[in-house]
C-alpha positions as CSV (number, residue, x, y, z in Angstrom):
1,M,-22.6,109.8,130.7
2,S,-25.8,108.5,128.9
3,H,-27.2,105.1,128.8
4,D,-29.3,102.7,126.6
5,S,-32.7,101.8,127.4
6,P,-32.4,98.5,129.6
7,A,-34.8,96.1,127.4
8,A,-32.6,97.2,124.3
9,P,-29.3,95.2,123.5
10,A,-26.4,96.2,125.2
11,V,-24.6,98.0,121.7
12,E,-23.3,101.8,121.6
13,R,-25.3,104.5,120.7
14,P,-25.0,108.1,119.7
15,H,-24.0,109.9,123.3
16,A,-26.8,112.0,122.6
17,A,-29.0,109.4,122.9
18,A,-32.3,109.4,125.3
19,P,-31.2,108.5,129.2
20,P,-33.0,105.0,130.1
21,V,-36.3,104.7,131.9
22,F,-36.3,102.7,135.3
23,S,-38.7,101.2,137.5
24,T,-38.8,103.6,140.9
25,K,-37.8,100.1,142.7
26,Q,-35.1,99.7,139.8
27,L,-33.7,103.4,140.7
28,T,-34.3,103.2,144.0
29,G,-32.0,100.1,144.0
30,I,-29.1,102.0,141.6
31,I,-29.2,105.8,143.5
32,G,-29.6,103.8,147.2
33,A,-26.3,101.7,146.6
34,L,-24.1,104.4,145.2
35,A,-25.3,107.0,148.1
36,L,-25.1,103.9,150.7
37,A,-21.6,103.6,149.1
38,A,-20.9,107.4,149.5
39,F,-22.2,107.9,152.9
40,V,-19.8,105.0,154.3
41,M,-16.8,106.5,152.5
42,I,-17.9,110.1,153.8
43,L,-18.4,109.0,157.2
44,N,-14.7,107.6,156.9
45,E,-12.9,110.7,156.0
46,T,-13.6,112.5,159.3
47,V,-14.2,109.1,161.9
48,L,-10.4,109.7,162.9
49,S,-10.4,113.1,164.2
50,V,-11.3,112.2,167.4
51,A,-9.7,108.6,167.3
52,L,-6.1,110.2,166.6
53,P,-4.7,110.9,169.6
54,S,-5.5,107.1,170.7
55,I,-3.8,105.8,167.1
56,M,-0.7,108.4,167.8
57,A,-0.3,106.7,171.5
58,D,-0.7,103.0,169.9
59,L,1.7,103.4,167.1
60,D,4.0,105.7,168.6
61,V,3.9,108.9,166.5
62,S,3.8,112.6,166.4
63,A,1.0,115.1,165.9
64,A,2.3,115.8,162.5
65,A,2.9,112.4,161.4
66,G,-0.6,111.4,162.5
67,Q,-2.5,114.3,160.7
68,W,-1.0,112.1,157.5
69,L,-3.9,110.2,157.8
70,T,-6.0,112.9,156.9
71,T,-3.4,114.7,154.6
72,G,-2.8,111.6,152.8
73,F,-6.9,110.5,152.3
74,L,-7.1,114.6,151.0
75,L,-4.4,114.2,148.8
76,T,-5.4,111.0,146.9
77,M,-8.7,112.6,146.8
78,S,-7.5,115.5,145.0
79,V,-5.2,113.6,142.6
80,V,-8.5,111.1,141.5
81,I,-11.2,112.7,141.4
82,P,-10.1,114.8,138.3
83,T,-9.5,112.0,136.2
84,T,-13.4,110.7,137.4
85,G,-14.7,113.0,134.3
86,F,-13.0,110.7,131.8
87,L,-13.5,107.0,133.7
88,I,-17.1,107.9,133.9
89,Q,-16.8,108.4,129.9
90,R,-14.8,105.5,129.4
91,F,-16.2,102.7,131.8
92,S,-19.4,101.3,133.2
93,T,-21.2,102.5,136.0
94,R,-21.3,99.0,137.3
95,S,-17.6,98.5,136.5
96,L,-16.4,101.5,138.4
97,F,-18.8,100.8,141.0
98,I,-17.5,97.3,141.9
99,F,-13.8,98.9,141.5
100,A,-14.3,101.8,144.3
101,L,-16.1,99.3,146.5
102,L,-13.1,96.9,146.1
103,S,-11.0,99.1,146.6
104,F,-12.4,100.9,149.7
105,L,-12.7,97.6,151.4
106,A,-9.3,96.5,150.5
107,G,-8.1,99.7,152.5
108,T,-10.4,98.8,155.4
109,L,-9.1,95.3,156.1
110,L,-5.5,96.7,156.0
111,A,-5.9,99.1,158.4
112,V,-7.6,96.7,160.6
113,F,-4.4,94.6,160.7
114,A,-2.3,96.9,160.5
115,P,0.8,96.5,162.6
116,S,2.3,99.9,161.8
117,F,1.6,103.6,161.0
118,V,3.3,103.3,157.7
119,F,0.7,100.2,156.8
120,L,-2.4,102.2,158.1
121,L,-1.5,105.3,155.9
122,I,-1.1,102.9,153.1
123,A,-4.8,102.0,153.7
124,R,-6.3,105.2,153.8
125,V,-4.9,106.2,150.6
126,I,-6.4,102.7,148.8
127,Q,-9.6,103.8,150.8
128,A,-9.3,107.3,149.4
129,V,-9.1,105.7,146.0
130,G,-12.4,104.1,146.0
131,T,-14.1,107.5,147.9
132,A,-12.6,109.7,145.1
133,I,-14.6,107.4,142.3
134,V,-17.8,107.3,144.1
135,L,-18.8,111.1,144.6
136,P,-19.0,112.0,141.1
137,L,-20.3,108.7,140.3
138,L,-22.8,109.2,142.5
139,M,-23.5,112.6,141.1
140,T,-23.3,112.1,137.6
141,T,-25.8,109.1,137.8
142,T,-28.1,110.9,139.6
143,L,-28.4,113.4,136.6
144,S,-28.4,111.0,133.9
145,L,-31.3,108.8,135.6
146,V,-33.7,110.9,137.2
147,P,-35.9,113.4,135.7
148,V,-35.4,116.7,136.0
149,R,-38.8,117.1,137.8
150,N,-37.3,115.1,140.7
151,R,-33.9,115.9,140.9
152,G,-34.5,118.7,143.6
153,A,-35.5,115.8,145.7
154,I,-32.7,113.4,145.3
155,M,-30.2,116.1,145.3
156,G,-31.5,116.7,148.7
157,L,-31.3,113.2,149.8
158,N,-27.6,112.8,148.4
159,S,-26.9,116.0,150.2
160,I,-27.2,114.0,153.3
161,V,-24.6,111.5,152.1
162,I,-21.8,114.4,151.5
163,S,-22.6,116.6,154.3
164,V,-24.3,114.3,157.5
165,G,-21.1,112.1,156.9
166,P,-18.5,114.2,158.3
167,A,-21.2,115.9,160.4
168,I,-21.6,112.8,162.7
169,G,-18.0,111.0,161.9
170,P,-16.8,112.1,165.0
171,T,-19.7,111.0,167.2
172,V,-19.1,107.6,165.9
173,S,-15.8,107.3,166.3
174,G,-15.6,109.1,170.0
175,A,-18.5,106.3,170.9
176,I,-16.4,103.5,169.4
177,V,-12.9,104.9,170.9
178,N,-14.9,104.9,173.9
179,A,-16.1,101.6,174.3
180,F,-13.4,99.9,172.2
181,S,-10.2,101.0,170.2
182,W,-9.5,102.9,167.0
183,H,-9.2,99.4,165.3
184,Y,-13.1,98.9,165.5
185,I,-13.9,102.0,163.5
186,F,-12.7,99.9,160.3
187,V,-14.2,96.6,161.9
188,M,-17.3,98.3,161.4
189,M,-16.9,99.7,158.0
190,A,-15.7,96.4,156.7
191,P,-19.0,94.3,157.1
192,L,-21.1,97.7,155.5
193,A,-18.9,97.5,152.4
194,V,-19.4,93.8,151.6
195,L,-23.1,94.6,152.3
196,I,-23.3,97.7,149.9
197,L,-21.3,96.1,147.4
198,I,-23.4,93.2,147.2
199,F,-26.7,95.3,147.2
200,G,-25.0,97.5,144.5
201,M,-23.8,94.7,142.2
202,I,-28.2,93.2,142.6
203,F,-29.5,96.6,141.3
204,I,-26.7,98.5,139.4
205,K,-27.5,97.2,136.0
206,I,-27.2,100.0,133.6
207,P,-26.4,99.1,129.5
208,A,-23.1,101.2,129.7
209,N,-22.6,103.6,126.5
210,T,-18.9,103.9,127.0
211,R,-16.5,105.2,124.6
212,K,-12.7,103.9,124.2
213,I,-11.1,107.1,124.3
214,P,-7.6,107.5,125.2
215,V,-6.3,108.4,128.1
216,D,-4.0,111.8,127.9
217,V,-1.0,110.5,130.4
218,L,0.6,113.8,130.9
219,S,-2.7,115.7,131.6
220,V,-2.9,112.9,134.6
221,I,0.6,113.6,135.3
222,L,0.0,117.6,135.6
223,S,-3.2,117.0,137.4
224,A,-1.4,114.8,139.9
225,V,1.0,117.5,140.6
226,A,-1.4,120.3,140.6
227,F,-3.9,118.9,142.9
228,G,-1.5,117.1,145.4
229,F,1.3,120.0,145.4
230,L,-1.6,122.2,146.7
231,V,-3.7,120.1,148.7
232,Y,0.3,119.4,150.6
233,A,0.8,123.4,150.7
234,I,-2.4,123.9,152.2
235,S,-2.1,121.3,154.3
236,S,1.0,122.2,155.8
237,V,0.8,125.9,156.5
238,E,-0.1,125.0,160.1
239,H,3.8,123.7,160.3
240,A,4.9,126.4,157.3
241,S,7.5,127.9,160.1
242,E,8.8,124.3,160.7
243,N,9.8,124.8,157.0
244,L,9.0,127.2,155.1
245,A,11.2,126.7,152.1
246,V,8.9,123.7,151.2
247,T,5.6,125.0,151.9
248,I,6.2,128.0,149.4
249,A,8.2,125.5,146.7
250,S,4.7,123.2,146.8
251,F,2.6,126.0,146.3
252,V,4.8,127.4,143.6
253,I,5.2,124.0,142.0
254,G,1.1,123.2,142.3
255,I,-0.4,126.6,140.6
256,A,2.4,125.9,137.7
257,G,0.7,122.6,137.5
258,L,-2.7,124.0,137.2
259,A,-2.2,126.5,135.0
260,L,-0.3,123.8,132.7
261,F,-3.0,121.5,133.3
262,I,-5.8,124.5,132.3
263,R,-4.0,125.0,129.3
264,R,-3.5,121.6,127.9
265,Q,-7.1,120.6,128.9
266,V,-8.6,123.7,126.7
267,R,-6.5,122.4,123.8
268,L,-7.3,119.1,124.2
269,T,-11.0,119.5,124.2
270,R,-11.1,121.0,120.6
271,S,-10.0,117.4,119.7
272,G,-12.3,115.5,122.0
273,R,-9.2,114.2,123.9
274,E,-9.4,116.1,127.2
275,L,-8.9,114.5,130.9
276,L,-11.0,116.9,132.3
277,N,-13.6,119.6,130.1
278,L,-13.3,122.5,131.8
279,T,-16.4,124.5,129.7
280,P,-18.6,124.3,132.4
281,F,-16.9,127.2,133.9
282,K,-18.5,129.1,131.2
283,H,-21.7,129.0,132.9
284,R,-22.3,131.5,135.7
285,P,-24.2,129.2,137.8
286,F,-22.0,126.3,137.7
287,T,-18.8,128.7,138.7
288,F,-20.8,130.4,141.9
289,S,-22.2,126.9,142.8
290,V,-18.5,125.6,142.9
291,V,-17.4,128.7,144.9
292,M,-20.5,128.6,147.4
293,I,-19.6,124.6,148.2
294,M,-16.0,125.3,148.9
295,I,-16.9,127.9,151.2
296,A,-19.6,125.8,152.9
297,M,-17.3,122.7,152.9
298,G,-14.5,124.8,154.3
299,T,-16.4,126.3,157.2
300,M,-18.0,122.9,157.9
301,L,-15.2,120.8,158.4
302,G,-13.4,123.5,160.0
303,T,-15.9,123.8,162.7
304,V,-16.7,120.1,163.1
305,V,-12.3,120.3,163.7
306,M,-12.3,123.1,165.7
307,I,-15.2,122.3,168.1
308,P,-13.5,119.2,169.5
309,I,-10.0,120.7,170.1
310,I,-11.6,123.8,172.3
311,L,-13.9,121.6,173.9
312,Q,-11.7,118.5,174.9
313,T,-8.3,120.1,175.1
314,G,-9.7,123.5,176.6
315,S,-12.7,122.4,178.2
316,G,-11.9,119.0,179.0
317,L,-15.1,117.1,177.9
318,S,-14.7,113.4,176.4
319,T,-14.8,112.5,172.7
320,L,-18.4,110.9,173.8
321,T,-20.0,114.2,174.9
322,I,-18.1,116.1,171.9
323,G,-20.0,113.6,169.8
324,M,-22.9,113.7,171.3
325,L,-23.1,117.8,171.1
326,L,-22.8,117.6,167.3
327,L,-25.3,114.6,166.8
328,P,-28.2,116.8,166.5
329,G,-26.7,119.2,164.1
330,G,-26.3,116.4,162.1
331,L,-30.0,114.5,162.3
332,V,-31.1,117.8,161.6
333,Q,-29.4,117.8,158.8
334,A,-30.7,114.5,157.5
335,F,-34.4,115.6,158.3
336,V,-34.5,118.7,156.8
337,A,-32.5,117.8,153.3
338,P,-35.5,115.8,151.3
339,I,-38.3,118.6,152.4
340,F,-35.8,121.6,150.7
341,G,-35.2,119.0,147.7
342,R,-38.8,119.1,146.9
343,V,-38.9,123.1,147.5
344,Y,-36.0,123.1,144.8
345,D,-37.8,120.9,142.4
346,R,-41.0,123.6,142.8
347,F,-39.5,126.7,143.0
348,G,-36.1,126.4,141.9
349,P,-32.6,127.7,143.9
350,R,-33.0,130.9,145.1
351,P,-35.9,130.0,147.7
352,V,-33.2,127.0,148.9
353,L,-29.5,128.7,148.2
354,I,-30.2,132.3,149.3
355,P,-32.1,131.4,153.0
356,G,-29.4,128.8,153.1
357,A,-26.6,130.9,153.0
358,A,-28.1,133.1,155.9
359,M,-28.5,129.9,158.3
360,L,-25.1,129.1,157.2
361,A,-23.3,132.9,158.2
362,L,-26.0,133.2,160.8
363,G,-24.7,129.7,162.6
364,Q,-21.0,130.5,162.4
365,W,-21.8,134.4,163.7
366,L,-23.1,132.5,166.3
367,F,-20.2,130.7,167.1
368,V,-18.4,133.7,167.3
369,T,-19.9,134.3,170.7
370,V,-18.8,131.5,172.4
371,T,-16.2,131.6,175.7
372,T,-14.9,129.3,178.1
373,D,-18.1,130.2,179.6
374,T,-20.5,129.5,177.4
375,E,-23.2,127.0,178.1
376,L,-23.3,123.5,176.2
377,W,-26.4,124.3,174.9
378,M,-25.4,127.0,173.4
379,F,-23.1,125.0,170.7
380,V,-25.7,122.6,169.9
381,V,-28.2,125.8,169.0
382,S,-25.4,127.4,167.0
383,H,-24.6,123.7,165.3
384,V,-28.0,123.0,164.4
385,V,-28.9,126.7,162.6
386,F,-25.6,125.9,161.0
387,S,-26.3,122.8,160.2
388,I,-29.8,123.5,158.2
389,G,-28.2,126.3,156.4
390,L,-25.5,123.3,155.2
391,A,-28.4,121.0,154.2
392,M,-29.9,123.8,152.2
393,L,-26.7,124.9,150.5
394,M,-25.8,121.3,149.6
395,T,-29.0,120.1,148.0
396,G,-29.4,123.6,146.0
397,L,-26.0,123.7,145.1
398,L,-25.9,120.1,144.2
399,A,-29.0,120.4,141.8
400,S,-28.4,123.6,140.4
401,A,-24.5,123.5,139.5
402,M,-24.9,121.2,136.4
403,A,-28.6,122.0,135.8
404,S,-27.7,124.4,133.1
405,L,-25.1,122.0,131.6
406,E,-25.4,119.3,128.4
407,P,-25.8,115.8,129.8
408,R,-22.4,114.9,127.9
409,L,-21.0,117.4,130.5
410,Y,-22.2,115.6,133.5
411,G,-19.1,113.9,134.1
412,H,-17.0,116.4,134.1
413,G,-19.2,118.6,136.0
414,S,-18.9,116.2,138.9
415,A,-15.6,116.3,138.8
416,I,-15.0,119.7,139.1
417,F,-17.8,120.1,141.5
418,N,-16.2,117.5,143.9
419,T,-12.6,118.7,143.5
420,G,-13.7,122.1,144.6
421,Q,-15.5,120.6,147.6
422,Q,-11.9,118.4,148.5
423,L,-10.4,121.9,148.0
424,G,-12.9,123.9,150.0
425,G,-12.4,121.2,153.1
426,A,-8.6,121.1,152.9
427,I,-8.4,125.0,152.9
428,G,-11.0,125.7,155.8
429,T,-9.5,123.2,157.8
430,T,-6.0,124.3,157.3
431,I,-7.4,128.6,157.9
432,F,-9.5,127.4,161.1
433,V,-6.8,125.4,162.5
434,T,-3.8,127.8,161.8
435,V,-5.5,131.3,163.2
436,M,-6.0,129.1,166.0
437,S,-2.9,127.7,166.8
438,L,-1.3,130.5,166.2
439,L,-3.2,133.1,168.2
440,S,-3.2,130.8,171.4
441,A,0.3,130.2,171.4
442,G,0.6,134.0,171.6
443,K,-1.9,134.1,174.3
444,L,0.0,130.9,176.4
445,E,2.9,133.2,176.2
446,A,1.4,135.8,177.4
447,G,0.5,134.1,180.6
448,S,-3.4,133.0,179.8
449,D,-5.0,129.7,180.2
450,L,-4.9,127.1,178.0
451,A,-8.5,127.3,177.8
452,S,-8.9,131.0,177.4
453,A,-5.8,130.7,174.7
454,L,-7.8,128.1,172.7
455,F,-11.1,130.1,172.8
456,S,-9.3,133.2,172.1
457,G,-7.6,131.9,168.7
458,A,-11.1,129.9,167.8
459,H,-13.0,133.1,168.3
460,V,-11.0,134.6,165.3
461,S,-11.2,131.7,162.8
462,F,-14.8,131.1,163.3
463,I,-14.6,135.2,162.5
464,I,-12.9,134.3,159.1
465,G,-15.5,131.8,158.7
466,A,-18.6,133.8,159.0
467,V,-17.1,136.6,157.0
468,L,-17.0,133.8,154.1
469,A,-20.3,132.5,155.3
470,T,-21.6,136.0,154.7
471,L,-20.3,136.2,151.0
472,S,-21.8,132.8,150.1
473,L,-24.4,134.8,150.6
474,V,-24.2,137.6,148.3
475,L,-23.5,135.0,145.5
476,A,-26.5,133.4,146.2
477,P,-29.1,135.4,144.6
478,F,-27.2,135.2,141.0
479,I,-27.7,131.5,141.0
480,K,-30.4,131.3,138.5
481,V,-31.5,127.9,136.8
482,T,-32.9,127.6,133.2
483,R,-33.8,124.3,133.0
484,A,-32.8,123.3,129.1
485,H,-33.2,119.5,129.1
C-alpha cells in the first residue's frame, strides 16, 4: 500500500505515487507501534503451550479438546490472513491497526473472565483475528515507508517479533503458571494491549491512498474453505486413527478448495478484482523464500512444542526450569537479528541466508543427539545455535521475499508470506508431535519406560526436522535480489 506525503492533503493519488517521507521519530513511532502489537500477539500464539495442563484441569476438558485453543487460533489465522492483501488496499493503516488491537483486546478480556472452555475458545478466535491483520500490516508498512537501504535492519527488528515471541512464550507462561494461575497470562496482556493501542493512535497517522474495490464473496468463501480445512486436517493428523474419514475428507475438501481459489484469483487478477494476487509466485526469490520460511517456522514451532514434552513428561522438570532453558535462545535472537539486518543491507541476502540455513540445520542435528542422559546445558547450546540460524533466516527472508516485487504487490506478498508461516508452523508442529507420539507409544508397548520412549520418538522427529532444515540450506544460494526500487 502506498501513501501520500504527510504534508499533502488527504486526497487519493495514483497507486504509483511516491512513498511518503517521515522523520526518524515518526517512522520509529509507526513501526514501533506495529512491532509491539505484533510481538504481544505472536507471544500470545504459543503462550498457552505450557499452561494447557492447568487449563484442562481447571475447566475439566480432555487433551484433545484443550488442543483446540491452539488449533482454533491457527484456523482463524489461516482464514483471515489471505484476505489481508485486499484489506490493506481497502482500508487505511490506522483503521486496520485500531480494529486489530480492539479485536485482540476484546478476546483477551473475554479470556480473563471466561466462565467455561467454550468462552475461552471463542476468546482465542477473537484474538486470532487481530493477530492475523497486524502481521501483514507490519510487513507491508515497513516495505512501504522504510527506504530500501535501511530495510534489512528494520526487517531484522521485525524478525525479533516473529521468531522471539514464540520462543519466549513458554518461558513467560511457565513463570506465570508457576506463581499464579493461567488467568494471569491474559491479565498481563490486557494492559499491554491498551498501552500499545494508545501508542499507535498517537503515531500512526499516514494519509491513506485506499481504493474502493468490491470484495469477491466467493473468493472469501473459497479461501476460508481451503485454508480452514487444510489447517484442520494438518492439526488432526495426530489423532487421525480415531476418525480417519474426517481427516481424509478435510484434506480432500481443503485441496479442492485451494485449487478453486487459485483458479479464481488468476482469473480475477486480469480485471483487478482479486482477493489475493498470486503474481508474486512468478518471482523465484519470493517462492523460495516462502518455502524456506515454512521450513524455519515448522522446525521452530515443532522444537518449541517438543522440548517441554520430553523434559517435563519424560524427565520431570518444572515448567519454569524448561522456560529458563529456552530463554537464552530467545535472547540471542533478539540481540543478533538487527546485526544480521545491517549485514543484509550492505551485502545482500546470501551472506545472511546461507550461514543462517547452516546454523538452523546444525541446531536440529544437535537435537538429534539428545538422550535421557544428555546434560541440560546441551539443550541450551543446541537451542542457541538453532536460534541464531533462525534469526539470520527470518531477517534475510523477510527482507528478500518482497525485494523483487512492485510496491502495489506488497500487501498481497505479505499475505502470502504470512499464510506460509502459519501453514509451516501447523505442519511442523503436527509432524514433530505425531511422529513422537506414534513411536513412543510403540516403545511403551514394547516395555520401555516413559522417558526412554519419549526421547526415542523425539529422536526421529528431530531427524525429520534436520533433513528439512538441510533442504533450506540447498535452497538458500538460489535467492538473489535485484533491487529495482
